[in-house]
All heavy atoms as a GROMACS GRO file, in nm:
protein
  498
    1GLY      N    1   1.216  -0.534  -0.326
    1GLY     CA    2   1.228  -0.523  -0.185
    1GLY      C    3   1.110  -0.585  -0.111
    1GLY      O    4   1.128  -0.649  -0.008
    2VAL      N    5   0.990  -0.563  -0.162
    2VAL     CA    6   0.871  -0.617  -0.096
    2VAL      C    7   0.874  -0.769  -0.101
    2VAL      O    8   0.847  -0.835   0.001
    2VAL     CB    9   0.741  -0.561  -0.158
    2VAL    CG1   10   0.619  -0.623  -0.094
    2VAL    CG2   11   0.736  -0.409  -0.145
    3ASN      N   12   0.907  -0.825  -0.215
    3ASN     CA   13   0.913  -0.972  -0.225
    3ASN      C   14   1.021  -1.031  -0.135
    3ASN      O   15   1.000  -1.137  -0.074
    3ASN     CB   16   0.938  -1.015  -0.370
    3ASN     CG   17   0.814  -1.000  -0.454
    3ASN    OD1   18   0.704  -1.029  -0.410
    3ASN    ND2   19   0.832  -0.953  -0.576
    4LEU      N   20   1.134  -0.964  -0.122
    4LEU     CA   21   1.240  -1.010  -0.032
    4LEU      C   22   1.189  -1.012   0.113
    4LEU      O   23   1.211  -1.108   0.186
    4LEU     CB   24   1.362  -0.921  -0.046
    4LEU     CG   25   1.480  -0.955   0.044
    4LEU    CD1   26   1.534  -1.094   0.012
    4LEU    CD2   27   1.589  -0.850   0.028
    5MET      N   28   1.120  -0.907   0.152
    5MET     CA   29   1.066  -0.900   0.287
    5MET      C   30   0.963  -1.011   0.309
    5MET      O   31   0.964  -1.077   0.414
    5MET     CB   32   1.001  -0.765   0.312
    5MET     CG   33   0.946  -0.750   0.452
    5MET     SD   34   0.855  -0.595   0.476
    5MET     CE   35   0.713  -0.624   0.374
    6LEU      N   36   0.877  -1.034   0.213
    6LEU     CA   37   0.778  -1.140   0.225
    6LEU      C   38   0.847  -1.275   0.243
    6LEU      O   39   0.807  -1.355   0.328
    6LEU     CB   40   0.686  -1.143   0.102
    6LEU     CG   41   0.590  -1.026   0.086
    6LEU    CD1   42   0.521  -1.034  -0.050
    6LEU    CD2   43   0.489  -1.022   0.198
    7ASP      N   44   0.949  -1.299   0.165
    7ASP     CA   45   1.024  -1.425   0.175
    7ASP      C   46   1.091  -1.440   0.312
    7ASP      O   47   1.081  -1.543   0.377
    7ASP     CB   48   1.129  -1.436   0.065
    7ASP     CG   49   1.071  -1.459  -0.072
    7ASP    OD1   50   0.954  -1.502  -0.081
    7ASP    OD2   51   1.142  -1.434  -0.170
    8ARG      N   52   1.158  -1.335   0.356
    8ARG     CA   53   1.233  -1.343   0.482
    8ARG      C   54   1.142  -1.357   0.602
    8ARG      O   55   1.180  -1.417   0.702
    8ARG     CB   56   1.322  -1.220   0.498
    8ARG     CG   57   1.438  -1.226   0.401
    8ARG     CD   58   1.553  -1.144   0.447
    8ARG     NE   59   1.664  -1.164   0.354
    8ARG     CZ   60   1.762  -1.079   0.338
    8ARG    NH1   61   1.765  -0.970   0.410
    8ARG    NH2   62   1.858  -1.103   0.253
    9TRP      N   63   1.022  -1.300   0.594
    9TRP     CA   64   0.927  -1.308   0.706
    9TRP      C   65   0.829  -1.423   0.688
    9TRP      O   66   0.738  -1.439   0.768
    9TRP     CB   67   0.851  -1.177   0.720
    9TRP     CG   68   0.934  -1.064   0.775
    9TRP    CD1   69   1.065  -1.067   0.814
    9TRP    CD2   70   0.890  -0.931   0.796
    9TRP    NE1   71   1.104  -0.944   0.858
    9TRP    CE2   72   0.999  -0.858   0.849
    9TRP    CE3   73   0.770  -0.865   0.775
    9TRP    CZ2   74   0.989  -0.723   0.882
    9TRP    CZ3   75   0.761  -0.731   0.809
    9TRP    CH2   76   0.870  -0.662   0.861
   10SER      N   77   0.846  -1.500   0.582
   10SER     CA   78   0.753  -1.610   0.549
   10SER      C   79   0.608  -1.562   0.550
   10SER      O   80   0.519  -1.627   0.604
   10SER     CB   81   0.770  -1.726   0.648
   10SER     OG   82   0.901  -1.777   0.640
   11ALA      N   83   0.587  -1.448   0.490
   11ALA     CA   84   0.454  -1.386   0.485
   11ALA      C   85   0.393  -1.406   0.347
   11ALA      O   86   0.463  -1.412   0.246
   11ALA     CB   87   0.465  -1.236   0.515
   12ALA      N   88   0.262  -1.415   0.344
   12ALA     CA   89   0.189  -1.427   0.218
   12ALA      C   90   0.147  -1.289   0.170
   12ALA      O   91   0.104  -1.204   0.250
   12ALA     CB   92   0.066  -1.515   0.239
   13ALA      N   93   0.156  -1.267   0.041
   13ALA     CA   94   0.116  -1.138  -0.016
   13ALA      C   95  -0.030  -1.107   0.015
   13ALA      O   96  -0.065  -0.991   0.041
   13ALA     CB   97   0.139  -1.138  -0.167
   14ASP      N   98  -0.114  -1.209   0.018
   14ASP     CA   99  -0.257  -1.190   0.046
   14ASP      C  100  -0.282  -1.137   0.187
   14ASP      O  101  -0.389  -1.082   0.213
   14ASP     CB  102  -0.334  -1.320   0.027
   14ASP     CG  103  -0.337  -1.367  -0.117
   14ASP    OD1  104  -0.302  -1.288  -0.206
   14ASP    OD2  105  -0.376  -1.482  -0.140
   15ASP      N  106  -0.187  -1.157   0.277
   15ASP     CA  107  -0.202  -1.116   0.416
   15ASP      C  108  -0.122  -0.990   0.449
   15ASP      O  109  -0.104  -0.957   0.566
   15ASP     CB  110  -0.156  -1.228   0.510
   15ASP     CG  111  -0.240  -1.351   0.500
   15ASP    OD1  112  -0.360  -1.340   0.471
   15ASP    OD2  113  -0.185  -1.462   0.519
   16THR      N  114  -0.074  -0.920   0.346
   16THR     CA  115   0.018  -0.810   0.367
   16THR      C  116  -0.039  -0.679   0.313
   16THR      O  117  -0.102  -0.676   0.208
   16THR     CB  118   0.152  -0.840   0.296
   16THR    OG1  119   0.201  -0.965   0.348
   16THR    CG2  120   0.254  -0.731   0.321
   17VAL      N  121  -0.014  -0.572   0.387
   17VAL     CA  122  -0.054  -0.437   0.346
   17VAL      C  123   0.072  -0.352   0.342
   17VAL      O  124   0.155  -0.358   0.432
   17VAL     CB  125  -0.154  -0.376   0.446
   17VAL    CG1  126  -0.184  -0.231   0.411
   17VAL    CG2  127  -0.282  -0.457   0.450
   18MET      N  128   0.083  -0.272   0.238
   18MET     CA  129   0.197  -0.182   0.223
   18MET      C  130   0.143  -0.040   0.207
   18MET      O  131   0.051  -0.018   0.129
   18MET     CB  132   0.277  -0.223   0.099
   18MET     CG  133   0.402  -0.147   0.078
   18MET     SD  134   0.385  -0.072  -0.082
   18MET     CE  135   0.501   0.058  -0.072
   19VAL      N  136   0.196   0.054   0.284
   19VAL     CA  137   0.154   0.193   0.277
   19VAL      C  138   0.264   0.273   0.210
   19VAL      O  139   0.381   0.263   0.248
   19VAL     CB  140   0.125   0.250   0.417
   19VAL    CG1  141   0.082   0.397   0.408
   19VAL    CG2  142   0.017   0.167   0.487
   20GLY      N  143   0.227   0.350   0.110
   20GLY     CA  144   0.325   0.434   0.041
   20GLY      C  145   0.265   0.567   0.000
   20GLY      O  146   0.144   0.582  -0.005
   21ASP      N  147   0.355   0.662  -0.030
   21ASP     CA  148   0.308   0.795  -0.068
   21ASP      C  149   0.358   0.841  -0.204
   21ASP      O  150   0.335   0.954  -0.244
   21ASP     CB  151   0.346   0.897   0.039
   21ASP     CG  152   0.497   0.917   0.051
   21ASP    OD1  153   0.574   0.838  -0.008
   21ASP    OD2  154   0.537   1.012   0.120
   22TYR      N  155   0.427   0.751  -0.275
   22TYR     CA  156   0.480   0.790  -0.406
   22TYR      C  157   0.466   0.674  -0.503
   22TYR      O  158   0.453   0.558  -0.463
   22TYR     CB  159   0.627   0.834  -0.394
   22TYR     CG  160   0.676   0.900  -0.519
   22TYR    CD1  161   0.628   1.026  -0.557
   22TYR    CD2  162   0.768   0.838  -0.602
   22TYR    CE1  163   0.672   1.086  -0.674
   22TYR    CE2  164   0.812   0.898  -0.719
   22TYR     CZ  165   0.763   1.022  -0.755
   22TYR     OH  166   0.804   1.081  -0.870
   23LEU      N  167   0.470   0.706  -0.630
   23LEU     CA  168   0.449   0.609  -0.736
   23LEU      C  169   0.533   0.483  -0.719
   23LEU      O  170   0.483   0.372  -0.730
   23LEU     CB  171   0.477   0.673  -0.873
   23LEU     CG  172   0.472   0.580  -0.994
   23LEU    CD1  173   0.333   0.519  -1.011
   23LEU    CD2  174   0.515   0.654  -1.119
   24PHE      N  175   0.662   0.499  -0.691
   24PHE     CA  176   0.750   0.383  -0.683
   24PHE      C  177   0.711   0.291  -0.567
   24PHE      O  178   0.723   0.169  -0.577
   24PHE     CB  179   0.896   0.425  -0.673
   24PHE     CG  180   0.942   0.512  -0.788
   24PHE    CD1  181   1.023   0.620  -0.765
   24PHE    CD2  182   0.902   0.485  -0.919
   24PHE    CE1  183   1.066   0.701  -0.871
   24PHE    CE2  184   0.943   0.564  -1.024
   24PHE     CZ  185   1.026   0.672  -1.000
   25ASP      N  186   0.666   0.349  -0.456
   25ASP     CA  187   0.617   0.269  -0.343
   25ASP      C  188   0.498   0.186  -0.387
   25ASP      O  189   0.490   0.065  -0.360
   25ASP     CB  190   0.571   0.358  -0.228
   25ASP     CG  191   0.675   0.455  -0.179
   25ASP    OD1  192   0.794   0.422  -0.185
   25ASP    OD2  193   0.635   0.564  -0.132
   26LEU      N  194   0.404   0.251  -0.452
   26LEU     CA  195   0.281   0.185  -0.493
   26LEU      C  196   0.308   0.077  -0.598
   26LEU      O  197   0.250  -0.031  -0.593
   26LEU     CB  198   0.181   0.288  -0.547
   26LEU     CG  199   0.143   0.397  -0.446
   26LEU    CD1  200   0.060   0.505  -0.515
   26LEU    CD2  201   0.071   0.340  -0.327
   27GLN      N  202   0.396   0.105  -0.692
   27GLN     CA  203   0.432   0.006  -0.792
   27GLN      C  204   0.496  -0.117  -0.728
   27GLN      O  205   0.466  -0.230  -0.768
   27GLN     CB  206   0.526   0.065  -0.897
   27GLN     CG  207   0.459   0.160  -0.992
   27GLN     CD  208   0.559   0.229  -1.083
   27GLN    OE1  209   0.673   0.257  -1.044
   27GLN    NE2  210   0.516   0.257  -1.205
   28ALA      N  211   0.582  -0.096  -0.630
   28ALA     CA  212   0.648  -0.208  -0.563
   28ALA      C  213   0.546  -0.296  -0.493
   28ALA      O  214   0.550  -0.420  -0.506
   28ALA     CB  215   0.751  -0.157  -0.463
   29GLY      N  216   0.452  -0.237  -0.423
   29GLY     CA  217   0.348  -0.315  -0.356
   29GLY      C  218   0.256  -0.385  -0.455
   29GLY      O  219   0.226  -0.504  -0.440
   30TYR      N  220   0.216  -0.313  -0.556
   30TYR     CA  221   0.127  -0.369  -0.658
   30TYR      C  222   0.193  -0.488  -0.728
   30TYR      O  223   0.133  -0.594  -0.744
   30TYR     CB  224   0.092  -0.259  -0.759
   30TYR     CG  225   0.007  -0.304  -0.874
   30TYR    CD1  226  -0.132  -0.308  -0.863
   30TYR    CD2  227   0.064  -0.343  -0.996
   30TYR    CE1  228  -0.211  -0.349  -0.969
   30TYR    CE2  229  -0.014  -0.384  -1.101
   30TYR     CZ  230  -0.152  -0.386  -1.088
   30TYR     OH  231  -0.230  -0.428  -1.193
   31ASN      N  232   0.318  -0.472  -0.767
   31ASN     CA  233   0.389  -0.578  -0.838
   31ASN      C  234   0.415  -0.699  -0.749
   31ASN      O  235   0.430  -0.811  -0.799
   31ASN     CB  236   0.519  -0.525  -0.898
   31ASN     CG  237   0.494  -0.432  -1.015
   31ASN    OD1  238   0.394  -0.444  -1.084
   31ASN    ND2  239   0.584  -0.337  -1.034
   32ALA      N  240   0.421  -0.678  -0.617
   32ALA     CA  241   0.439  -0.789  -0.524
   32ALA      C  242   0.307  -0.857  -0.490
   32ALA      O  243   0.306  -0.961  -0.425
   32ALA     CB  244   0.507  -0.739  -0.397
   33GLY      N  245   0.196  -0.797  -0.531
   33GLY     CA  246   0.066  -0.857  -0.507
   33GLY      C  247   0.008  -0.832  -0.369
   33GLY      O  248  -0.084  -0.901  -0.327
   34VAL      N  249   0.061  -0.730  -0.298
   34VAL     CA  250   0.007  -0.699  -0.167
   34VAL      C  251  -0.099  -0.589  -0.178
   34VAL      O  252  -0.106  -0.518  -0.278
   34VAL     CB  253   0.119  -0.653  -0.070
   34VAL    CG1  254   0.228  -0.759  -0.059
   34VAL    CG2  255   0.179  -0.521  -0.109
   35THR      N  256  -0.182  -0.577  -0.076
   35THR     CA  257  -0.277  -0.466  -0.070
   35THR      C  258  -0.195  -0.338  -0.055
   35THR      O  259  -0.110  -0.328   0.034
   35THR     CB  260  -0.372  -0.483   0.049
   35THR    OG1  261  -0.447  -0.603   0.030
   35THR    CG2  262  -0.467  -0.366   0.061
   36THR      N  263  -0.220  -0.242  -0.142
   36THR     CA  264  -0.140  -0.121  -0.146
   36THR      C  265  -0.224   0.000  -0.107
   36THR      O  266  -0.326   0.027  -0.169
   36THR     CB  267  -0.081  -0.101  -0.287
   36THR    OG1  268  -0.012  -0.221  -0.324
   36THR    CG2  269   0.015   0.014  -0.290
   37VAL      N  270  -0.179   0.068  -0.002
   37VAL     CA  271  -0.248   0.187   0.048
   37VAL      C  272  -0.172   0.311   0.003
   37VAL      O  273  -0.053   0.324   0.031
   37VAL     CB  274  -0.257   0.185   0.203
   37VAL    CG1  275  -0.325   0.312   0.254
   37VAL    CG2  276  -0.330   0.061   0.250
   38HIS      N  277  -0.243   0.400  -0.066
   38HIS     CA  278  -0.182   0.525  -0.108
   38HIS      C  279  -0.216   0.632  -0.005
   38HIS      O  280  -0.332   0.669   0.011
   38HIS     CB  281  -0.235   0.566  -0.245
   38HIS     CG  282  -0.170   0.689  -0.300
   38HIS    ND1  283  -0.209   0.745  -0.417
   38HIS    CD2  284  -0.069   0.767  -0.255
   38HIS    CE1  285  -0.135   0.852  -0.443
   38HIS    NE2  286  -0.050   0.866  -0.345
   39MET      N  287  -0.115   0.679   0.066
   39MET     CA  288  -0.130   0.787   0.162
   39MET      C  289  -0.097   0.917   0.091
   39MET      O  290   0.018   0.939   0.053
   39MET     CB  291  -0.034   0.765   0.279
   39MET     CG  292  -0.029   0.880   0.376
   39MET     SD  293  -0.169   0.885   0.484
   39MET     CE  294  -0.132   0.744   0.585
   40ASP      N  295  -0.198   1.000   0.069
   40ASP     CA  296  -0.178   1.127  -0.002
   40ASP      C  297  -0.248   1.237   0.076
   40ASP      O  298  -0.371   1.251   0.068
   40ASP     CB  299  -0.231   1.117  -0.144
   40ASP     CG  300  -0.204   1.241  -0.228
   40ASP    OD1  301  -0.155   1.342  -0.173
   40ASP    OD2  302  -0.234   1.238  -0.348
   41VAL      N  303  -0.173   1.315   0.151
   41VAL     CA  304  -0.232   1.419   0.235
   41VAL      C  305  -0.304   1.525   0.153
   41VAL      O  306  -0.393   1.593   0.204
   41VAL     CB  307  -0.128   1.484   0.329
   41VAL    CG1  308  -0.074   1.383   0.427
   41VAL    CG2  309  -0.017   1.550   0.250
   42ASP      N  310  -0.269   1.541   0.026
   42ASP     CA  311  -0.336   1.638  -0.060
   42ASP      C  312  -0.465   1.585  -0.120
   42ASP      O  313  -0.546   1.661  -0.173
   42ASP     CB  314  -0.243   1.682  -0.174
   42ASP     CG  315  -0.119   1.754  -0.123
   42ASP    OD1  316  -0.130   1.825  -0.021
   42ASP    OD2  317  -0.013   1.738  -0.185
   43GLY      N  318  -0.485   1.454  -0.116
   43GLY     CA  319  -0.608   1.394  -0.170
   43GLY      C  320  -0.613   1.389  -0.321
   43GLY      O  321  -0.719   1.370  -0.379
   44ALA      N  322  -0.500   1.402  -0.390
   44ALA     CA  323  -0.497   1.399  -0.536
   44ALA      C  324  -0.504   1.256  -0.590
   44ALA      O  325  -0.563   1.233  -0.694
   44ALA     CB  326  -0.372   1.468  -0.588
   45TYR      N  327  -0.442   1.160  -0.521
   45TYR     CA  328  -0.443   1.019  -0.557
   45TYR      C  329  -0.410   0.999  -0.705
   45TYR      O  330  -0.488   0.950  -0.784
   45TYR     CB  331  -0.576   0.953  -0.521
   45TYR     CG  332  -0.617   0.981  -0.379
   45TYR    CD1  333  -0.733   1.051  -0.351
   45TYR    CD2  334  -0.538   0.940  -0.274
   45TYR    CE1  335  -0.770   1.078  -0.221
   45TYR    CE2  336  -0.574   0.967  -0.143
   45TYR     CZ  337  -0.690   1.036  -0.117
   45TYR     OH  338  -0.725   1.062   0.012
   46ALA      N  339  -0.288   1.037  -0.739
   46ALA     CA  340  -0.244   1.041  -0.879
   46ALA      C  341  -0.229   0.905  -0.946
   46ALA      O  342  -0.229   0.899  -1.068
   46ALA     CB  343  -0.111   1.116  -0.887
   47TRP      N  344  -0.218   0.796  -0.870
   47TRP     CA  345  -0.188   0.667  -0.931
   47TRP      C  346  -0.290   0.561  -0.890
   47TRP      O  347  -0.254   0.460  -0.828
   47TRP     CB  348  -0.046   0.624  -0.895
   47TRP     CG  349   0.053   0.732  -0.926
   47TRP    CD1  350   0.095   0.770  -1.050
   47TRP    CD2  351   0.119   0.816  -0.834
   47TRP    NE1  352   0.185   0.873  -1.039
   47TRP    CE2  353   0.201   0.904  -0.907
   47TRP    CE3  354   0.118   0.827  -0.694
   47TRP    CZ2  355   0.280   1.001  -0.847
   47TRP    CZ3  356   0.197   0.924  -0.634
   47TRP    CH2  357   0.277   1.010  -0.712
   48PRO      N  358  -0.415   0.577  -0.926
   48PRO     CA  359  -0.519   0.480  -0.883
   48PRO      C  360  -0.498   0.340  -0.938
   48PRO      O  361  -0.543   0.243  -0.876
   48PRO     CB  362  -0.649   0.542  -0.935
   48PRO     CG  363  -0.607   0.630  -1.048
   48PRO     CD  364  -0.470   0.681  -1.011
   49GLU      N  365  -0.428   0.327  -1.048
   49GLU     CA  366  -0.408   0.195  -1.108
   49GLU      C  367  -0.316   0.106  -1.023
   49GLU      O  368  -0.312  -0.015  -1.042
   49GLU     CB  369  -0.353   0.206  -1.251
   49GLU     CG  370  -0.217   0.268  -1.263
   49GLU     CD  371  -0.215   0.421  -1.272
   49GLU    OE1  372  -0.315   0.488  -1.232
   49GLU    OE2  373  -0.113   0.474  -1.318
   50PHE      N  374  -0.243   0.166  -0.929
   50PHE     CA  375  -0.153   0.090  -0.842
   50PHE      C  376  -0.200   0.091  -0.696
   50PHE      O  377  -0.126   0.051  -0.607
   50PHE     CB  378  -0.010   0.147  -0.849
   50PHE     CG  379   0.049   0.141  -0.986
   50PHE    CD1  380   0.069   0.256  -1.060
   50PHE    CD2  381   0.082   0.019  -1.043
   50PHE    CE1  382   0.123   0.250  -1.188
   50PHE    CE2  383   0.136   0.013  -1.171
   50PHE     CZ  384   0.155   0.128  -1.243
   51THR      N  385  -0.321   0.139  -0.674
   51THR     CA  386  -0.371   0.163  -0.538
   51THR      C  387  -0.491   0.075  -0.507
   51THR      O  388  -0.588   0.072  -0.582
   51THR     CB  389  -0.412   0.311  -0.524
   51THR    OG1  390  -0.300   0.393  -0.556
   51THR    CG2  391  -0.461   0.343  -0.386
   52SER      N  392  -0.483   0.004  -0.394
   52SER     CA  393  -0.597  -0.074  -0.344
   52SER      C  394  -0.689   0.012  -0.259
   52SER      O  395  -0.811   0.003  -0.268
   52SER     CB  396  -0.549  -0.192  -0.260
   52SER     OG  397  -0.458  -0.272  -0.329
   53VAL      N  398  -0.628   0.096  -0.176
   53VAL     CA  399  -0.701   0.184  -0.084
   53VAL      C  400  -0.631   0.319  -0.087
   53VAL      O  401  -0.508   0.326  -0.081
   53VAL     CB  402  -0.699   0.128   0.061
   53VAL    CG1  403  -0.768   0.223   0.156
   53VAL    CG2  404  -0.762  -0.010   0.066
   54ALA      N  405  -0.708   0.428  -0.092
   54ALA     CA  406  -0.651   0.562  -0.091
   54ALA      C  407  -0.701   0.636   0.034
   54ALA      O  408  -0.822   0.638   0.060
   54ALA     CB  409  -0.691   0.638  -0.217
   55VAL      N  410  -0.608   0.694   0.107
   55VAL     CA  411  -0.642   0.771   0.227
   55VAL      C  412  -0.556   0.896   0.234
   55VAL      O  413  -0.450   0.903   0.171
   55VAL     CB  414  -0.621   0.688   0.356
   55VAL    CG1  415  -0.715   0.570   0.360
   55VAL    CG2  416  -0.477   0.641   0.369
   56ASN      N  417  -0.603   0.994   0.312
   56ASN     CA  418  -0.526   1.118   0.325
   56ASN      C  419  -0.463   1.134   0.463
   56ASN      O  420  -0.400   1.235   0.490
   56ASN     CB  421  -0.610   1.240   0.289
   56ASN     CG  422  -0.727   1.258   0.384
   56ASN    OD1  423  -0.748   1.181   0.476
   56ASN    ND2  424  -0.807   1.361   0.359
   57SER      N  425  -0.482   1.033   0.550
   57SER     CA  426  -0.420   1.038   0.683
   57SER      C  427  -0.418   0.899   0.744
   57SER      O  428  -0.492   0.810   0.702
   57SER     CB  429  -0.498   1.132   0.775
   57SER     OG  430  -0.624   1.076   0.806
   58LEU      N  431  -0.335   0.882   0.846
   58LEU     CA  432  -0.335   0.754   0.918
   58LEU      C  433  -0.466   0.734   0.992
   58LEU      O  434  -0.513   0.621   1.006
   58LEU     CB  435  -0.216   0.749   1.015
   58LEU     CG  436  -0.080   0.734   0.949
   58LEU    CD1  437   0.030   0.739   1.056
   58LEU    CD2  438  -0.070   0.605   0.869
   59ASP      N  439  -0.528   0.842   1.038
   59ASP     CA  440  -0.660   0.830   1.101
   59ASP      C  441  -0.763   0.775   1.002
   59ASP      O  442  -0.846   0.691   1.038
   59ASP     CB  443  -0.708   0.964   1.155
   59ASP     CG  444  -0.631   1.009   1.279
   59ASP    OD1  445  -0.579   0.921   1.351
   59ASP    OD2  446  -0.625   1.131   1.303
   60ALA      N  447  -0.758   0.820   0.878
   60ALA     CA  448  -0.850   0.770   0.776
   60ALA      C  449  -0.824   0.622   0.748
   60ALA      O  450  -0.918   0.544   0.729
   60ALA     CB  451  -0.838   0.851   0.648
   61LEU      N  452  -0.699   0.582   0.747
   61LEU     CA  453  -0.665   0.440   0.728
   61LEU      C  454  -0.716   0.360   0.846
   61LEU      O  455  -0.778   0.254   0.827
   61LEU     CB  456  -0.515   0.423   0.712
   61LEU     CG  457  -0.466   0.279   0.699
   61LEU    CD1  458  -0.534   0.207   0.582
   61LEU    CD2  459  -0.314   0.275   0.686
   62HIS      N  460  -0.696   0.406   0.965
   62HIS     CA  461  -0.744   0.337   1.085
   62HIS      C  462  -0.895   0.319   1.079
   62HIS      O  463  -0.947   0.211   1.112
   62HIS     CB  464  -0.703   0.414   1.212
   62HIS     CG  465  -0.746   0.346   1.336
   62HIS    ND1  466  -0.858   0.386   1.404
   62HIS    CD2  467  -0.694   0.242   1.404
   62HIS    CE1  468  -0.873   0.307   1.510
   62HIS    NE2  469  -0.775   0.219   1.511
   63ALA      N  470  -0.967   0.421   1.037
   63ALA     CA  471  -1.113   0.414   1.027
   63ALA      C  472  -1.156   0.306   0.929
   63ALA      O  473  -1.259   0.240   0.950
   63ALA     CB  474  -1.169   0.550   0.986
   64LYS      N  475  -1.081   0.285   0.823
   64LYS     CA  476  -1.114   0.180   0.726
   64LYS      C  477  -1.085   0.042   0.779
   64LYS      O  478  -1.144  -0.057   0.735
   64LYS     CB  479  -1.037   0.202   0.595
   64LYS     CG  480  -1.085   0.322   0.516
   64LYS     CD  481  -1.010   0.332   0.386
   64LYS     CE  482  -1.057   0.452   0.306
   64LYS     NZ  483  -1.178   0.426   0.230
   65LEU      N  484  -0.993   0.031   0.875
   65LEU     CA  485  -0.954  -0.098   0.928
   65LEU      C  486  -1.042  -0.145   1.043
   65LEU      O  487  -1.048  -0.263   1.072
   65LEU     CB  488  -0.809  -0.095   0.976
   65LEU     CG  489  -0.704  -0.069   0.868
   65LEU    CD1  490  -0.568  -0.050   0.931
   65LEU    CD2  491  -0.703  -0.181   0.766
   66VAL      N  492  -1.109  -0.053   1.108
   66VAL     CA  493  -1.189  -0.089   1.227
   66VAL      C  494  -1.328  -0.130   1.189
   66VAL      O  495  -1.388  -0.094   1.098
   66VAL     CB  496  -1.196   0.030   1.324
   66VAL    CG1  497  -1.254  -0.017   1.457
   66VAL    CG2  498  -1.062   0.092   1.348
   0.00000   0.00000   0.00000
């Protein structure tokens, strides 16, 4: 799905960020070569091997982007 979206939007994986909260989300982003953000409100971050950035809230993600 991520690769299809990249193709349809003529977007480069290097310029794309994907936010997910479950293993399958993170695997899809990782396999597509995009920056993958793991949103985990519990802070457990169970799948670091598929995660580029780990945050527990959108505010925490925003703080990393600014």
